[in-house]
N, C-alpha and C positions, 0 to 999 in steps of 0.2 A: 158075750154078744161083740161083733166085731161091727165096723161100721168102715164103708166104704169111703177113702179120703177124697174130697172133691179136689179136679184137677184143672190147671192152669195150662194144661201141656197140648192145647188141641192145635196148636201151631205146628206140633210135630205128630197128628194124628197118623200122617199118610204113611211116616216115617216107620222102619221096624222098629218095634218098642226096644226102649234102652232100658238096665238093669235099674230098678231104683234104689237112689244113694241116701245117703246119712250126712247131715251138713259136716259131721267128723271126719268124715270119709273125704272129702274134700281137698284140693290141694292148698295150700297159707302157708303164712311165715310162720317158722317157730315161736310157738308161745311159751312165755316164764309162768311157772308157777303161782297160784293166783293173781297176778295181774294181767296175764293173756298178752295182747300185741299192744298195749296202751304206752310202752318206750317209744314202740314204733311210730306211733299216728300222733301228731302235736295236734292239738283244738282249731289253733289259728291255721293250721294248711290242711284238716282233716282232708278235702276232697280229694287236695293233689297226692296226700301220701295214699290214700285208699285208689285213686285212680292208678297211680307209678306200678301197687301191688297186683291190679288185676293187668296188667299190661307183662309182667313176671310169671305169674298162676294161674292166667288164663281169665274168663269173663263169668266163670262161675266158680267162686273160691268163696274160703271161711277165714272171718278173721274174729277174736275174741275179745270182747271187751270184761277184763275181770276174769271171772269165769263163766261167762255168759255167749254161747257159741251166735254168730250171726253168719246169717249166707247172704255172699256180697252177688250181686247178679248185675251184669254191665250188658247183656243181651238185650237188642232195641225191643224185639219183639216178646219176649218172656215179662219185661220192663210195663208193655202196653198193657198187656193180658192181668198182671197184678194191680195195673192201676186202673184198670175199668173193672176191676173185682172190690173196690171200694162203693159205700162202704159196707157193704154185706160180710166181704172177706176178710177185707183189712183195715185198720186204724192206724192211726199214729201212735205210735209207741206212747204206752201206759206211764214210762216213765217220765214221758213230756209234760204229762196233765196233771202226776203226782207233785212234779217240781210245782208246775204253775199252782195248784192248790195250797202248797207250804207257803208260798209267797202271796196268799191270799188274793190269786188271781181268779178271773174271769173268764171263763170260756167264750168265745165266740166261734165264728160258721170255720172256722178253719183249724180248730179244738175240737169242735161238736163233732159225737159220733152218733150213727144210727139213725134213731128216730129223732132226737134232737137237734142233729144236723138237718133231718130233712123237712123239720119244722122251721129251721131258722132259714134254710135256703128258699125255701117259698115265699118268705118276709124280704130276703134281700133282693132277691135275683132282679124284680121289676124296676131298681132302682138302677141296674147295670145294662136293662137292656139298649139297645141301640139307638130309639128311638126319645128314650129319657136320656139319655146322655145328649142326642141332637139339641135337644131343648136347654142343656145346660150349656152348650157349645159357646155361646158371647157372655158368659161370666168366667170361662176357660181362657178366652181370648185377652180378658180385663187381666188377667193374671200374667200369659205371658206378656202383655205390653208392660206389665209393672217391672216386670223381669229384663225387658230393653231397657228401659229409663235405669236400671239400676247397672247394667253392661255398660252403658254406653259413657255412664260416669265414669266406670272406670277403667276402659277403652282410651278418654280424654287424660286421664292421668298416668297411663300406660303401668296402672296397678297389676298386682295377679290375682286373677281370681281363683279362690278356693270351690274346684268345680264339684264335686260332689254336695257338700254343703249348701250352697248355691240353688241346686238342683232339687233337693231336699226340700227347700222354701218352697221353692217352685211345686213341687208335688202336691207340700203339705197343705198350701193355698189353695190347690185345687181339690183336694177332698175333702177339707173342712166346708168350705162352700155346697159341695154338692151333697155330702152326706149329714152338715150339721146346718147347712143355709146361714154358715158362721161368715165373714169375712175377719180372717185373722194377721192377715198381711204380715208374713214374717219374713217376707221379701225387703221391706222396709223398715221392720220395726225389731227382728230378730227374730229367736224361735221361741216359736208357743210352748205355753207350760209344758202340756201334755207332749210333745215331742220330745222336751229335753229328759221327761223321766222315762220315754219308751225308750229312749237312747241309752237308757239304762239297764234298764228291766227287760230287754230284748235280749242281748249279748248275755245276760247272767241265765236265761231260760237254755239258752245253747250250752253255755259252757257248762251248766249243771246237769243236762240232761246226757252227759257224756263222763263226768267225772265220777273215779273209778271210787271214792270215799265221800260220802255225805256231810262233809267234815262241821258244814254250815246249823246241822240238827244237837250239834255238841256245845261250840262254842263260835263266837261274829268275829271276824275280820273288820275293818274298817269299812272296806267295801261292800261287806253284808249289811251292815248298819245304814251306810250310803242308800242301798238298794232299798232297804226296808222303808226309808224316808221317801221315796220316788214311788214306792207301793202307795203308800197312803197318800200321796198327793195326789197322782194320778188316779186312783178311785176318788178324791175329793173332788177334781176337775170334771169329771166324767157325771157324776152327782148332778155336777152344775147345772151342764149341758142339758139333760134330762130333764132334771126342774125348771129350766127355762122353756124345753120345747113343750113340756106338759101347761105349763101357765099360757103359752102361746094359745094353745089348744083349747083351752079354757075360754081363755080373752074372745077367741073368735070359731065358734064353733064348724065354721064353714070351711075351715081348714080341710078336717078332716076325712071330707070327701074327694078333695084331692089333695093331700099333703104336698108343701112345694120341698121337701127334703128327705133324706133318708130316715133320718133320726123320726121325724113325725111320723113320717110313713111305719114305723118298726113299732111306733108305742101306740097309731092306732091298730095296727094289726094284734099286737097283744095285749090288746084291750077287749079283742072279740071274742066272744065266748069260745072254748073248746080248741082255741089258738095250740097249748101248748108252749106258748112263750110268755116268758117273765120280763119284767125289768131287769131281772140280772143278766138274761139274753141278750137284750138292749144292749146293755152296757157292755156286755163282752163286746158285743159286734162296733161297736165306738170304737172301740181299744184296737178292733182288727184292722179296722177301716184304715185307720192311722199307718197302721204297718203297711199293709196294703197299698197307699196311696204315699208313703215316704219312702223307705229302703232299698223296693223292688224295682218300681219305675226310675228314681232318680239314678240307681246304679247302673240299670240298664243303658241308658241316657250317656253316664258318662263313660263307659265300654264302648258304646258307639262313635262318639267322638274321638276316642283315644285313639280307635283303630282307624277310623279315619284319614284322623291327621299321621299315620305310618302308612298311609296308602292314597297319594297326593292324587293319581289316575281317578280314584273313586272320590274324593274327594270333589274335587273339579267337575265330575258328571252329576253329581247330585246337586254343587252348587247350582250347575245350569239348570236342572231341570225345576230346583226350587224357583228358581230368577227367570224362569219363563213363563210358569206356571203358574205359580201364588207370589206375587211379587209384592204387596201392600198387606202385611200382617193385619192394618187394622179393617181390611175390606174382605180379609180373609174367609171362604165357604166351606161347609163341608164336603162339596162337589170339587173342589179345588184340592182341597185333601185326598180325596179318593181318586185323583187322579196324579199322584205321586208316586209313580209305581218302582222307579229306582229308590227311592227315599224308603219305601216300603220294603225294599228289599235288601237294603242295608241295613235294616232293623232285624229282620229274619236272619242276616247272615252273620252278624255281632252276639244276636242270642243264641247263635248254634256254637260258635267259639267261645265265649264268656259269659253262658248262661248263670243269672242271680241266684238260682237253687241247681247249683251242680248234683246234687243228689238230693234222694227223698228216703227217708227209712220210715218203714212200715210195719206193724205187728199181726201176725196173723190171729184171726177171730176163730178160725177151727183148722184141722188137720187140712192140711192140701199137699199140692207137690206144685215146684215151679221148677222149671226145665231139668226135669226125671229127678230133683233131689226132694225126698220128704221134707216139707215142715211142720213144727207139731205145733197143736192151737197153742197160743203166747210165743210162739219162734219169732223172731226179729229177721227181717230182709231187708239189706241196705241196697238202693236200686242205683247205681252208676248212673247217671243221664249223659255225662260228657265221656263216653268211650267209642261208641259207635259211630258219634257222629262228626267226630275227628278221626275218622279211619276212611284210608284212601278207599277202602272197599265200597264204601256206600257215597263219597264225597270225592270225585275226582282232586287232587292237589288238596287235600282237605285240611294243610295245616295254614294255609293262603287263604288271605282275606278278598272272597270274590262273588261282591253281592250278584252281578248278572247271571248268577247259575239259579236263582230264584225267577227270574223273569220267563215267561211264556216264550215259548220259540229260543232260549237258548239251547246253547249246542251241549250242555251238558243236562238237561232239562229230562228227557227222556231215561235217564240212569239214575234219577236223583229220587228220593223216596223221603219226601217231606215228611213223614210220620215219623223220621228215625231221629229227626230233632224235636223234643218236647218241650220246649219252653214253659208252657203252660198247664202243663201236664195232659191227664188225659182222665175219658171216661165221665161218669156224674159228677166227679168233682175237680174237672178242669175249672183254671180259676175264673172267677167269674168276672173280675173286673180285665180280662185281657182288650175287650174295644174300649176301653177308657184309656188301659196304659197306651196299649199304641196313638190313640188318639191325641194323648199329653205328647208322646215322643214325635209324631209327626209336628206336632202346633210346637214346639221347641225349636225344632230344626228348621223349621219354616222363620220362624225369628231371627235363629243365629246365621242362616246362612243368607239369607235377604239384607240382613244390616250389618251385618259384620263381617271381615277376613279375618280367620286364625291364624294370630301369629306363630303360634305355640301352644302345645299341651308339655307340660313337664312333668316329670317325676323329680322325687326328690334327688336322686345320686344320677340322676341323667339316662338312667338304662330303660331294662323295660319294666313297665308296669306291676306291681305286687300283686296277687290276689289275696287278699285277706279274709278269711273265713269267720263271721261272726254270728248272725241269723241269716244275712246273706253275703255272696262273694259280691266283695267292694275291691275298687283299685284303692293303693294307698297313696295317698298324698298329691293327687294331680292339681297339677295350678294350670291353669288356661291364659292365656295373653290373645287380648283380641285389638281387631283397628277400626275402625270405622269407616264403611264405605264413604268415598267423597261424593259430591253431589251428582259428578259426571256420569261414577260408575252407577249410582240409583237412578240414573234418568232411562 
């Protein structure tokens, strides 16, 4: 009995049909026996290595991880179809789930699949709805004011600011308040314990997911033992958060009707008959929220500031907009934030050039076709998100940082398809925290540009900022120097 493979080639339906190809028939780099193309792709720059291979062999090609063939797709239309076929047609690679399971990990919304994902999505989404985020806005401003105080002290002494580290403190404090109702205040007190361990765990998941040999199953290096300690400590800390939330709900039963934070809302939802959600799922989403609230937004902000510093005209324009529309952080309103059109355009342009998730690896849940290539059930597809988005065919002067291209009525606006760049993904599994992330970015920029002048953002060697691929793509070693605006400039 034969089955008709599901197709993702609807975009080419109007064109004459092309012969169906196998992954092994595609162009790609020569592979070594047993190890495939592992030596040509370094984990710390895997995104750039694959992007370069696409420029050489084309936007639909193949690579091998060991003996495993991987379909690499860099065409944005094909990628959009793939992403819209989740969670039914594609999932994150099962190797990542196995690695997390080996580490005694707990699945969260970003790792869950199928019915489990749908149950957790229903539980989490209300906390990220715009009205819920707007209700949290005063607490977000409090965190921004705290960061402003820290940077004022550093500006007075001309001390360099570890940009990514400070932005992580800012984003962790925000997500901890929204998700757990906890004021962790890492800005003043240093790193939160869960944050410290997540910074060990997440890069380990990324490394092990692409490792050729799972050596850790047979012997442990010092780094592996440190990882085990971090996993155990994270479990303990998360269990403590959940226990405290349950105590609050028991002590004040009225909280269950209107849970004041995401953690309590998740517990209430999990306790509903037939919810399909357990305390294990709640714990997984606690760790997921910290991931979403730390690395992604913090690094997007760091890249945005770096690009603005290197483009003085754009920096001046966004400074003028912020100082005209939202000059006082303490009195900032959602309406003022929404009116910052050029700042929003700067964020879109930074995420186009420096997406913190420049690729998405996926696994087919059924036989399918992608770009006229047959993908078997269990086949791996590597979606390269930064290819068409930096191509002059889709964005004139694509390598340049030009935020104005995103403004209504811009000269290039009629020729730009905003769907080419997908910083938050597409389809049902579009990032649920995108509204919060953009709000965090805008509030931080209002604080910075309204109160300070940027004296410099420096790399360790004085050259271009290097892209380091861990769990997300981050700039290496950026240090920022600030000057406090004087009273006359602030008036």
